[in-house]
C-alpha positions in Angstrom: 2.6 -8.7 9.4 6.0 -10.0 8.5 8.6 -9.8 11.3 11.9 -8.4 10.1 15.2 -9.8 11.4 17.4 -6.9 10.2 16.7 -3.2 10.8 16.2 -1.0 7.7 16.7 2.7 7.9 17.5 4.5 11.1 18.0 8.0 12.6 20.2 10.5 10.8 21.0 13.9 12.3 20.6 17.1 10.3 23.7 19.1 9.8 22.8 22.7 9.5 25.0 25.2 7.8 26.8 27.9 9.7 24.4 30.4 8.1 21.6 29.1 10.2 18.1 27.8 9.5 17.2 27.9 5.8 13.5 27.7 6.7 13.0 29.7 10.0 9.2 29.7 9.9 8.8 26.0 9.1 7.6 23.4 11.7 10.4 21.0 12.7 10.0 17.4 13.7 12.6 15.0 15.3 11.8 12.3 12.7 9.9 11.4 9.6 7.6 9.2 11.8 6.7 12.2 14.0 6.1 14.3 10.8 3.9 11.5 9.4 1.8 11.3 12.6 1.3 15.1 12.7 0.3 15.2 9.1 -2.2 12.4 9.5 -3.7 14.0 12.7 -3.9 17.4 11.1 -5.6 16.1 7.9 -7.9 13.9 9.9 -7.0 10.8 7.9 -8.5 7.6 9.3 -7.2 4.9 7.0 -3.7 4.4 5.6 -2.6 1.7 3.2 1.1 0.7 3.4 3.1 -2.1 1.7 3.4 -5.2 3.9 7.2 -4.8 4.2 7.0 -1.3 5.9 8.8 -1.0 9.2 6.9 -1.3 12.5 7.7 2.2 13.5 5.8 3.6 10.6 2.8 1.4 11.4 2.9 2.6 15.0 3.0 6.3 13.9 -0.2 5.7 11.9 -1.9 3.9 14.8 -0.8 6.6 17.2 -2.4 9.2 14.9 -5.7 7.3 15.3 -5.8 5.8 11.8 -6.4 2.2 10.8 -3.5 0.5 8.9 -4.2 -1.7 5.9 -1.3 -3.5 4.3 -0.9 -4.8 0.7 1.6 -7.1 -1.0 3.9 -5.6 -3.6 
């Protein structure tokens, strides 16, 4: 795995309109990584291929979901 020296991405809050939640029955997650983990766990996916430059937090989400991570070079 390649160690990055500069962070890419980050956390961006969601600004909701004054009219309220546009999707009141949907499941909400605090981050894309949390949503990825939940989706992998729900689907029972056991192997995920990601590009070698992907950030460590995505890899950790996959591992936390119980899946094996394989990387490939783009």
